[in-house]
PyMOL commands that place a pseudoatom at each C-alpha (Angstrom):
pseudoatom trace, name=CA, resn=MET, resi=1, chain=A, elem=C, hetatm=0, pos=[-52.326, 5.223, -73.690]
pseudoatom trace, name=CA, resn=ILE, resi=2, chain=A, elem=C, hetatm=0, pos=[-53.470, 1.798, -73.374]
pseudoatom trace, name=CA, resn=GLN, resi=3, chain=A, elem=C, hetatm=0, pos=[-54.320, 0.346, -70.260]
pseudoatom trace, name=CA, resn=SER, resi=4, chain=A, elem=C, hetatm=0, pos=[-56.237, -2.620, -68.757]
pseudoatom trace, name=CA, resn=LEU, resi=5, chain=A, elem=C, hetatm=0, pos=[-59.107, -2.613, -66.415]
pseudoatom trace, name=CA, resn=ASP, resi=6, chain=A, elem=C, hetatm=0, pos=[-60.373, -5.545, -64.504]
pseudoatom trace, name=CA, resn=ARG, resi=7, chain=A, elem=C, hetatm=0, pos=[-64.145, -5.411, -63.692]
pseudoatom trace, name=CA, resn=GLY, resi=8, chain=A, elem=C, hetatm=0, pos=[-64.049, -7.613, -60.794]
pseudoatom trace, name=CA, resn=ALA, resi=9, chain=A, elem=C, hetatm=0, pos=[-63.691, -11.244, -59.649]
pseudoatom trace, name=CA, resn=GLU, resi=10, chain=A, elem=C, hetatm=0, pos=[-66.950, -12.345, -61.487]
pseudoatom trace, name=CA, resn=GLU, resi=11, chain=A, elem=C, hetatm=0, pos=[-65.971, -10.670, -64.557]
pseudoatom trace, name=CA, resn=GLU, resi=12, chain=A, elem=C, hetatm=0, pos=[-62.101, -11.834, -64.550]
pseudoatom trace, name=CA, resn=SER, resi=13, chain=A, elem=C, hetatm=0, pos=[-62.470, -13.414, -67.942]
pseudoatom trace, name=CA, resn=MET, resi=14, chain=A, elem=C, hetatm=0, pos=[-63.761, -10.328, -69.188]
pseudoatom trace, name=CA, resn=GLU, resi=15, chain=A, elem=C, hetatm=0, pos=[-61.116, -7.895, -69.138]
pseudoatom trace, name=CA, resn=GLN, resi=16, chain=A, elem=C, hetatm=0, pos=[-61.486, -4.740, -71.211]
pseudoatom trace, name=CA, resn=VAL, resi=17, chain=A, elem=C, hetatm=0, pos=[-58.764, -2.840, -73.051]
pseudoatom trace, name=CA, resn=LEU, resi=18, chain=A, elem=C, hetatm=0, pos=[-59.358, 1.055, -73.228]
pseudoatom trace, name=CA, resn=ILE, resi=19, chain=A, elem=C, hetatm=0, pos=[-57.857, 3.144, -75.566]
pseudoatom trace, name=CA, resn=GLN, resi=20, chain=A, elem=C, hetatm=0, pos=[-57.450, 6.888, -74.273]
pseudoatom trace, name=CA, resn=ARG, resi=21, chain=A, elem=C, hetatm=0, pos=[-56.856, 9.722, -76.586]
pseudoatom trace, name=CA, resn=PRO, resi=22, chain=A, elem=C, hetatm=0, pos=[-55.460, 12.754, -75.156]
pseudoatom trace, name=CA, resn=ARG, resi=23, chain=A, elem=C, hetatm=0, pos=[-58.253, 15.252, -74.899]
pseudoatom trace, name=CA, resn=THR, resi=24, chain=A, elem=C, hetatm=0, pos=[-57.781, 19.048, -75.142]
pseudoatom trace, name=CA, resn=SER, resi=25, chain=A, elem=C, hetatm=0, pos=[-60.502, 21.231, -74.115]
pseudoatom trace, name=CA, resn=GLU, resi=26, chain=A, elem=C, hetatm=0, pos=[-61.637, 24.155, -76.205]
pseudoatom trace, name=CA, resn=GLU, resi=27, chain=A, elem=C, hetatm=0, pos=[-60.187, 26.585, -73.662]
pseudoatom trace, name=CA, resn=GLU, resi=28, chain=A, elem=C, hetatm=0, pos=[-56.711, 24.876, -74.131]
pseudoatom trace, name=CA, resn=ARG, resi=29, chain=A, elem=C, hetatm=0, pos=[-56.973, 25.057, -77.930]
pseudoatom trace, name=CA, resn=VAL, resi=30, chain=A, elem=C, hetatm=0, pos=[-57.873, 28.874, -77.799]
pseudoatom trace, name=CA, resn=LEU, resi=31, chain=A, elem=C, hetatm=0, pos=[-54.969, 29.447, -75.224]
pseudoatom trace, name=CA, resn=ASN, resi=32, chain=A, elem=C, hetatm=0, pos=[-52.417, 27.398, -77.424]
pseudoatom trace, name=CA, resn=TRP, resi=33, chain=A, elem=C, hetatm=0, pos=[-53.583, 29.196, -80.625]
pseudoatom trace, name=CA, resn=ARG, resi=34, chain=A, elem=C, hetatm=0, pos=[-53.357, 32.783, -79.056]
pseudoatom trace, name=CA, resn=PHE, resi=35, chain=A, elem=C, hetatm=0, pos=[-49.776, 31.713, -77.799]
pseudoatom trace, name=CA, resn=ASP, resi=36, chain=A, elem=C, hetatm=0, pos=[-48.800, 30.852, -81.125]
pseudoatom trace, name=CA, resn=VAL, resi=37, chain=A, elem=C, hetatm=0, pos=[-50.178, 33.962, -82.583]
pseudoatom trace, name=CA, resn=PHE, resi=38, chain=A, elem=C, hetatm=0, pos=[-48.533, 36.353, -80.232]
pseudoatom trace, name=CA, resn=GLU, resi=39, chain=A, elem=C, hetatm=0, pos=[-45.144, 34.412, -80.553]
pseudoatom trace, name=CA, resn=LEU, resi=40, chain=A, elem=C, hetatm=0, pos=[-45.132, 34.505, -84.211]
pseudoatom trace, name=CA, resn=ALA, resi=41, chain=A, elem=C, hetatm=0, pos=[-45.889, 38.100, -83.969]
pseudoatom trace, name=CA, resn=GLY, resi=42, chain=A, elem=C, hetatm=0, pos=[-42.805, 38.711, -82.256]
pseudoatom trace, name=CA, resn=TYR, resi=43, chain=A, elem=C, hetatm=0, pos=[-43.385, 38.527, -78.511]
pseudoatom trace, name=CA, resn=ASN, resi=44, chain=A, elem=C, hetatm=0, pos=[-40.973, 36.474, -76.577]
pseudoatom trace, name=CA, resn=PRO, resi=45, chain=A, elem=C, hetatm=0, pos=[-42.398, 33.272, -75.217]
pseudoatom trace, name=CA, resn=VAL, resi=46, chain=A, elem=C, hetatm=0, pos=[-43.011, 34.587, -71.661]
pseudoatom trace, name=CA, resn=ALA, resi=47, chain=A, elem=C, hetatm=0, pos=[-44.753, 37.466, -73.251]
pseudoatom trace, name=CA, resn=ALA, resi=48, chain=A, elem=C, hetatm=0, pos=[-46.593, 35.580, -75.440]
pseudoatom trace, name=CA, resn=LEU, resi=49, chain=A, elem=C, hetatm=0, pos=[-47.994, 33.280, -72.590]
pseudoatom trace, name=CA, resn=ALA, resi=50, chain=A, elem=C, hetatm=0, pos=[-48.831, 36.376, -70.369]
pseudoatom trace, name=CA, resn=LEU, resi=51, chain=A, elem=C, hetatm=0, pos=[-50.939, 37.699, -73.467]
pseudoatom trace, name=CA, resn=ALA, resi=52, chain=A, elem=C, hetatm=0, pos=[-52.600, 34.253, -74.132]
pseudoatom trace, name=CA, resn=ASN, resi=53, chain=A, elem=C, hetatm=0, pos=[-53.840, 33.894, -70.604]
pseudoatom trace, name=CA, resn=SER, resi=54, chain=A, elem=C, hetatm=0, pos=[-55.311, 37.290, -70.610]
pseudoatom trace, name=CA, resn=PRO, resi=55, chain=A, elem=C, hetatm=0, pos=[-58.543, 37.077, -72.071]
pseudoatom trace, name=CA, resn=GLU, resi=56, chain=A, elem=C, hetatm=0, pos=[-59.095, 40.718, -71.849]
pseudoatom trace, name=CA, resn=VAL, resi=57, chain=A, elem=C, hetatm=0, pos=[-56.088, 41.464, -74.350]
pseudoatom trace, name=CA, resn=ASP, resi=58, chain=A, elem=C, hetatm=0, pos=[-57.381, 42.081, -77.755]
pseudoatom trace, name=CA, resn=LEU, resi=59, chain=A, elem=C, hetatm=0, pos=[-55.291, 39.882, -80.002]
pseudoatom trace, name=CA, resn=HIS, resi=60, chain=A, elem=C, hetatm=0, pos=[-55.353, 42.068, -83.052]
pseudoatom trace, name=CA, resn=VAL, resi=61, chain=A, elem=C, hetatm=0, pos=[-54.461, 45.097, -81.154]
pseudoatom trace, name=CA, resn=ALA, resi=62, chain=A, elem=C, hetatm=0, pos=[-51.370, 43.229, -79.631]
pseudoatom trace, name=CA, resn=VAL, resi=63, chain=A, elem=C, hetatm=0, pos=[-50.232, 42.036, -82.835]
pseudoatom trace, name=CA, resn=GLY, resi=64, chain=A, elem=C, hetatm=0, pos=[-50.948, 45.574, -84.422]
pseudoatom trace, name=CA, resn=LEU, resi=65, chain=A, elem=C, hetatm=0, pos=[-48.719, 47.289, -81.975]
pseudoatom trace, name=CA, resn=LEU, resi=66, chain=A, elem=C, hetatm=0, pos=[-45.562, 45.363, -82.872]
pseudoatom trace, name=CA, resn=THR, resi=67, chain=A, elem=C, hetatm=0, pos=[-46.718, 45.720, -86.528]
pseudoatom trace, name=CA, resn=LYS, resi=68, chain=A, elem=C, hetatm=0, pos=[-46.532, 49.357, -86.247]
pseudoatom trace, name=CA, resn=GLY, resi=69, chain=A, elem=C, hetatm=0, pos=[-43.100, 49.335, -84.559]
pseudoatom trace, name=CA, resn=CYS, resi=70, chain=A, elem=C, hetatm=0, pos=[-43.781, 49.482, -81.009]
pseudoatom trace, name=CA, resn=PRO, resi=71, chain=A, elem=C, hetatm=0, pos=[-41.301, 48.113, -78.785]
pseudoatom trace, name=CA, resn=GLU, resi=72, chain=A, elem=C, hetatm=0, pos=[-42.452, 44.781, -76.979]
pseudoatom trace, name=CA, resn=ASP, resi=73, chain=A, elem=C, hetatm=0, pos=[-41.918, 46.189, -73.568]
pseudoatom trace, name=CA, resn=THR, resi=74, chain=A, elem=C, hetatm=0, pos=[-44.022, 49.232, -74.429]
pseudoatom trace, name=CA, resn=ALA, resi=75, chain=A, elem=C, hetatm=0, pos=[-46.730, 47.310, -75.955]
pseudoatom trace, name=CA, resn=LEU, resi=76, chain=A, elem=C, hetatm=0, pos=[-46.834, 44.881, -72.782]
pseudoatom trace, name=CA, resn=ARG, resi=77, chain=A, elem=C, hetatm=0, pos=[-47.317, 48.070, -70.535]
pseudoatom trace, name=CA, resn=ILE, resi=78, chain=A, elem=C, hetatm=0, pos=[-50.283, 49.157, -72.656]
pseudoatom trace, name=CA, resn=LEU, resi=79, chain=A, elem=C, hetatm=0, pos=[-51.746, 45.784, -73.047]
pseudoatom trace, name=CA, resn=LEU, resi=80, chain=A, elem=C, hetatm=0, pos=[-51.358, 44.432, -69.420]
for i in range(1, 80): cmd.bond("trace and resi %d" % i, "trace and resi %d" % (i + 1))
show_as sticks, trace
zoom trace
């Protein structure tokens, strides 16, 4: 997003253009990564989001449950 910033009456001629890039925090990147992993493993998007938002859920255990044939609803009861 590009926006102009007027610094005040005495600096009207010195208008600056600021370029703002979207910033993603480390926490958001981790959440997005966990969501993607859970979804790719086979969890539906709602379940993947719930798991991603639960830091106490071990990602490897959650993926392993589905890989070993555990039904999703059973896996969710175990994990959450």
